[in-house]
Backbone as numpy.savetxt, mean C-alpha at the origin, in Angstrom:
# Nx Ny Nz CAx CAy CAz Cx Cy Cz
8.69 13.22 6.69 8.00 11.98 6.92 7.05 12.13 8.11
6.04 11.35 8.09 5.03 11.37 9.14 5.41 10.38 10.23
5.52 10.85 11.42 5.73 10.00 12.59 4.89 10.59 13.71
4.35 9.73 14.53 3.70 10.21 15.74 3.93 9.19 16.84
3.92 9.67 18.04 4.12 8.80 19.19 2.75 8.36 19.70
2.65 7.08 19.99 1.42 6.55 20.58 1.78 5.72 21.79
0.87 5.68 22.74 1.08 4.87 23.94 0.41 3.53 23.73
1.15 2.48 24.07 0.56 1.15 23.99 -0.10 0.81 25.32
-0.60 -0.39 25.46 -1.31 -0.81 26.66 -0.47 -0.79 27.92
0.85 -0.86 27.78 1.72 -0.87 28.96 2.25 0.53 29.30
1.71 1.56 28.67 2.16 2.92 28.95 3.43 3.30 28.21
3.94 2.42 27.35 5.15 2.70 26.58 4.78 3.44 25.30
5.67 4.30 24.85 5.44 5.03 23.61 6.19 4.36 22.47
5.63 4.45 21.28 6.32 3.94 20.10 6.04 4.89 18.93
6.93 4.84 17.95 6.78 5.69 16.77 5.90 4.96 15.76
4.95 5.69 15.21 4.04 5.15 14.20 4.39 5.80 12.87
4.56 5.00 11.85 4.89 5.49 10.52 3.71 5.31 9.58
3.65 6.18 8.57 2.70 5.98 7.49 3.31 5.01 6.50
2.54 3.98 6.15 3.01 2.97 5.20 1.99 2.85 4.07
2.48 3.05 2.85 1.62 2.92 1.68 1.57 1.46 1.28
0.37 0.96 1.05 0.15 -0.45 0.70 -0.22 -0.54 -0.78
0.61 -1.23 -1.55 0.35 -1.40 -2.97 -0.72 -2.48 -3.17
-1.33 -2.46 -4.33 -2.43 -3.36 -4.66 -2.10 -4.82 -4.42
-0.90 -5.25 -4.83 -0.58 -6.67 -4.77 -0.63 -7.23 -3.36
-0.31 -6.42 -2.37 -0.36 -6.89 -0.97 -1.82 -7.16 -0.60
-2.70 -6.27 -0.98 -4.13 -6.46 -0.68 -4.69 -7.66 -1.43
-4.30 -7.82 -2.67 -4.80 -8.94 -3.48 -4.38 -10.28 -2.87
-3.12 -10.37 -2.42 -2.65 -11.63 -1.83 -3.42 -12.01 -0.57
-4.04 -11.05 0.10 -4.84 -11.40 1.28 -6.07 -12.23 0.91
-6.47 -12.17 -0.36 -7.61 -12.96 -0.85 -7.20 -14.17 -1.67
-5.96 -14.18 -2.14 -5.51 -15.21 -3.07 -5.16 -16.50 -2.35
-5.98 -17.51 -2.52 -5.76 -18.81 -1.87 -4.84 -19.71 -2.71
-4.43 -19.26 -3.90 -3.58 -20.06 -4.78 -2.13 -20.11 -4.29
-1.72 -19.12 -3.53 -0.36 -19.08 -2.99 -0.48 -18.91 -1.47
-0.56 -20.04 -0.77 -0.79 -20.02 0.69 0.27 -19.21 1.43
1.51 -19.34 1.03 2.60 -18.64 1.71 2.43 -17.12 1.60
2.17 -16.64 0.39 1.99 -15.19 0.20 0.69 -14.72 0.84
-0.34 -15.56 0.79 -1.61 -15.21 1.43 -1.42 -14.99 2.92
-0.75 -15.91 3.57 -0.53 -15.79 5.02 0.37 -14.61 5.34
1.43 -14.43 4.55 2.36 -13.32 4.80 1.66 -11.99 4.58
0.88 -11.85 3.51 0.18 -10.60 3.23 -0.81 -10.27 4.35
-1.52 -11.28 4.83 -2.48 -11.06 5.92 -1.75 -10.60 7.19
-0.63 -11.22 7.48 0.16 -10.87 8.66 0.70 -9.44 8.55
1.28 -9.12 7.40 1.84 -7.78 7.19 0.75 -6.72 7.27
-0.37 -6.96 6.61 -1.47 -5.99 6.62 -1.98 -5.78 8.04
-2.15 -6.85 8.79 -2.63 -6.72 10.17 -1.64 -5.92 11.01
-0.36 -6.16 10.82 0.66 -5.44 11.58 0.65 -3.94 11.24
0.48 -3.63 9.95 0.41 -2.21 9.55 -0.81 -1.56 10.20
-1.93 -2.23 10.15 -3.17 -1.67 10.72 -3.05 -1.50 12.23
-2.44 -2.49 12.89 -2.34 -2.45 14.36 -1.29 -1.47 14.87
-0.17 -1.33 14.16 0.97 -0.61 14.73 1.42 0.61 13.94
0.83 0.83 12.77 1.26 1.96 11.93 0.02 2.67 11.39
0.23 3.44 10.35 -0.84 4.22 9.76 -0.94 3.84 8.29
-1.93 2.99 7.90 -2.00 2.51 6.52 -2.53 3.57 5.56
-1.93 3.59 4.36 -2.32 4.54 3.32 -2.48 3.76 2.02
-3.53 4.07 1.28 -3.73 3.53 -0.06 -4.18 4.69 -0.95
-4.39 4.41 -2.22 -4.87 5.45 -3.14 -6.10 4.94 -3.88
-6.75 5.85 -4.56 -7.90 5.45 -5.36 -7.46 4.48 -6.46
-6.25 4.63 -6.98 -5.70 3.68 -7.95 -5.66 2.28 -7.36
-5.16 2.16 -6.13 -5.06 0.85 -5.47 -6.45 0.24 -5.28
-7.39 1.04 -4.87 -8.76 0.53 -4.67 -9.33 0.01 -5.98
-9.18 0.79 -7.05 -9.70 0.37 -8.36 -9.04 -0.92 -8.83
-7.72 -0.98 -8.74 -7.00 -2.18 -9.17 -7.40 -3.39 -8.33
-7.52 -3.19 -7.02 -7.90 -4.28 -6.13 -9.24 -4.87 -6.54
-10.23 -4.02 -6.77 -11.55 -4.51 -7.13 -11.50 -5.33 -8.43
-10.82 -4.80 -9.43 -10.75 -5.49 -10.73 -10.03 -6.83 -10.60
-8.87 -6.85 -9.95 -8.11 -8.10 -9.83 -8.88 -9.12 -8.99
-9.46 -8.67 -7.89 -10.18 -9.59 -7.00 -11.38 -10.22 -7.70
-12.11 -9.43 -8.47 -13.32 -9.96 -9.11 -13.05 -10.64 -10.44
-12.07 -10.18 -11.19 -11.82 -10.74 -12.52 -10.80 -11.88 -12.50
-9.69 -11.70 -11.79 -8.64 -12.75 -11.79 -8.86 -13.78 -10.70
-9.32 -13.35 -9.54 -9.54 -14.30 -8.43 -10.98 -14.80 -8.37
-11.84 -14.22 -9.20 -13.26 -14.59 -9.26 -13.96 -14.47 -7.91
-13.54 -13.50 -7.12 -14.20 -13.26 -5.84 -15.58 -12.64 -6.07
-16.48 -12.92 -5.17 -17.83 -12.38 -5.23 -17.77 -10.85 -5.15
-18.33 -10.14 -6.13 -18.27 -8.67 -6.14 -18.87 -8.02 -4.88
-19.87 -8.64 -4.28 -20.48 -8.08 -3.06 -19.50 -8.19 -1.89
-18.81 -9.30 -1.80 -17.80 -9.46 -0.74 -16.67 -8.46 -0.94
-16.23 -8.32 -2.19 -15.14 -7.38 -2.48 -15.61 -5.95 -2.19
-16.84 -5.64 -2.50 -17.36 -4.31 -2.20 -17.32 -4.06 -0.69
-17.65 -5.06 0.10 -17.59 -4.91 1.56 -16.16 -4.67 2.04
-15.21 -5.36 1.42 -13.80 -5.13 1.76 -13.42 -3.70 1.39
-13.79 -3.29 0.18 -13.50 -1.92 -0.28 -14.12 -0.91 0.69
-15.32 -1.17 1.14 -15.99 -0.26 2.09 -15.14 -0.06 3.34
-14.49 -1.12 3.79 -13.66 -1.03 5.00 -12.35 -0.28 4.78
-12.01 -0.01 3.54 -10.83 0.81 3.27 -11.01 2.23 3.80
-12.24 2.59 4.15 -12.49 3.92 4.71 -11.69 4.15 5.99
-11.23 3.08 6.61 -10.44 3.18 7.84 -8.97 3.49 7.57
-8.60 3.57 6.31 -7.24 3.93 5.92 -7.25 5.33 5.31
-6.09 5.96 5.30 -5.99 7.22 4.56 -6.01 6.88 3.08
-6.80 7.61 2.32 -6.92 7.38 0.88 -6.44 8.62 0.14
-5.44 8.44 -0.71 -4.94 9.52 -1.55 -5.73 9.48 -2.85
-6.35 10.61 -3.18 -7.16 10.68 -4.39 -6.29 11.06 -5.59
-6.52 10.37 -6.68 -5.79 10.66 -7.91 -6.42 11.88 -8.57
-5.63 12.94 -8.66 -6.10 14.16 -9.32 -5.06 14.57 -10.36
-5.30 15.67 -11.04 -4.41 16.10 -12.11 -2.99 16.36 -11.61
-2.87 16.98 -10.45 -1.54 17.27 -9.90 -0.77 15.96 -9.63
-1.45 14.97 -9.07 -0.81 13.69 -8.79 -0.38 13.00 -10.09
-1.21 13.08 -11.10 -0.88 12.49 -12.40 0.35 13.17 -12.99
0.42 14.49 -12.90 1.59 15.21 -13.42 2.85 14.83 -12.65
2.75 14.67 -11.32 3.89 14.22 -10.52 4.33 12.83 -10.96
3.37 11.96 -11.21 3.68 10.60 -11.65 4.38 10.61 -13.01
3.95 11.47 -13.89 4.62 11.58 -15.20 6.06 12.01 -15.01
6.30 13.00 -14.15 7.67 13.44 -13.87 8.51 12.31 -13.30
7.95 11.58 -12.34 8.68 10.46 -11.74 9.00 9.41 -12.80
8.04 9.11 -13.64 8.23 8.11 -14.69 9.33 8.53 -15.66
9.33 9.79 -16.03 10.36 10.29 -16.96 11.74 10.22 -16.32
11.84 10.64 -15.07 13.14 10.69 -14.39 13.68 9.32 -14.00
12.80 8.39 -13.65 13.26 7.10 -13.13 13.13 5.96 -14.13
12.43 6.19 -15.22 12.15 5.15 -16.22 11.25 4.05 -15.67
10.53 4.33 -14.59 9.54 3.39 -14.08 8.25 3.55 -14.88
7.39 2.55 -14.80 6.10 2.66 -15.49 5.29 3.80 -14.88
4.36 4.30 -15.66 3.49 5.37 -15.16 2.73 4.90 -13.92
2.22 3.66 -13.94 1.41 3.16 -12.83 2.22 3.02 -11.55
3.46 2.53 -11.66 4.34 2.47 -10.48 4.68 3.88 -9.99
4.88 4.78 -10.93 5.18 6.17 -10.58 4.00 6.83 -9.88
2.80 6.46 -10.26 1.61 7.00 -9.60 1.53 6.52 -8.15
1.95 5.30 -7.89 2.01 4.78 -6.51 3.02 5.61 -5.71
4.19 5.84 -6.28 5.22 6.63 -5.59 4.73 8.04 -5.33
4.09 8.66 -6.32 3.58 10.02 -6.15 2.53 10.08 -5.04
1.67 9.07 -4.97 0.63 9.04 -3.93 1.27 8.87 -2.56
2.26 8.00 -2.45 2.95 7.79 -1.17 3.67 9.06 -0.73
4.30 9.73 -1.67 4.98 10.99 -1.35 3.97 12.04 -0.88
2.85 12.15 -1.60 1.83 13.14 -1.25 1.31 12.92 0.18
1.22 11.67 0.60 0.72 11.34 1.94 1.82 11.37 3.00
3.04 11.72 2.59 4.19 11.76 3.52 4.47 10.39 4.14
4.38 9.35 3.32 4.68 8.00 3.80 6.20 7.81 3.92
6.57 6.98 4.85 7.97 6.59 5.01 8.29 5.39 4.14
7.33 4.49 3.97 7.54 3.23 3.26 6.42 2.95 2.26
6.78 2.22 1.22 5.80 1.61 0.32 6.03 0.11 0.41
4.98 -0.64 0.68 5.07 -2.10 0.66 4.50 -2.57 -0.67
5.37 -3.19 -1.47 4.97 -3.66 -2.79 5.85 -4.81 -3.21
5.28 -5.71 -3.96 6.06 -6.79 -4.55 6.59 -6.38 -5.92
5.99 -5.38 -6.52 6.28 -5.03 -7.91 7.42 -4.05 -8.11
7.66 -3.19 -7.17 8.68 -2.15 -7.34 10.05 -2.66 -6.90
11.06 -1.88 -7.12 12.44 -2.27 -6.80 12.70 -2.13 -5.30
12.66 -3.26 -4.60 12.86 -3.26 -3.15 14.22 -2.66 -2.80
14.24 -1.86 -1.75 15.46 -1.23 -1.28 15.73 0.12 -1.90
15.03 0.47 -2.96 15.19 1.78 -3.60 14.41 2.84 -2.85
14.91 4.05 -2.88 14.20 5.19 -2.31 13.88 6.15 -3.44
12.62 6.50 -3.57 12.17 7.47 -4.55 11.43 8.58 -3.82
11.87 9.81 -4.08 11.23 10.97 -3.48 11.12 10.85 -1.96
12.12 10.23 -1.35 12.16 10.10 0.10 11.36 8.95 0.66
10.79 8.12 -0.20 9.98 6.99 0.24 10.73 5.69 -0.09
10.95 4.87 0.92 11.66 3.60 0.75 10.69 2.51 0.33
11.09 1.74 -0.67 10.26 0.64 -1.17 10.72 -0.67 -0.55
9.79 -1.40 0.04 10.11 -2.70 0.64 9.17 -3.76 0.08
9.74 -4.94 -0.13 8.94 -6.09 -0.53 8.71 -6.91 0.74
7.49 -6.94 1.27 7.24 -7.65 2.53 7.39 -9.16 2.43
7.53 -9.68 1.21 7.75 -11.11 1.04 9.24 -11.46 1.11
10.09 -10.42 1.10 11.52 -10.62 1.15 12.14 -10.02 2.42
11.38 -9.22 3.15 11.89 -8.48 4.30 11.05 -8.78 5.52
11.71 -8.97 6.66 10.97 -9.10 7.91 10.42 -7.74 8.29
9.20 -7.74 8.74 8.56 -6.49 9.15 7.87 -6.74 10.46
């Protein structure tokens, strides 16, 4: 797992973890239909950005754009600007090796291919955690713990 020590403003050190952010967390930051999840997603995302090391994948970026523009009817130019700012996160690129890993995970765990691709990307990036509403919270796959930030204090 990836950990590094960083000094905060008071000279104290803390451990920083890599946290993989699933699409649904990013989508809820724009979704005004569920105020509670919107506020929680914004808070969790800000905390990850401020105190940890955020990781996403090209799959997450693609899904985010489609859901934001098609289901939430967000302005594509605004969403493009948000996507542009993802450059400040580590991005795992979906390649043939990652797809093959996801297939293996899917076969072994009986999870969907798309969920398995998230797990494979998080593993590739050496993440400690995946934050997702869709996966089985509390489960560990390939050394990565899945947490639902809407059910867990973070």
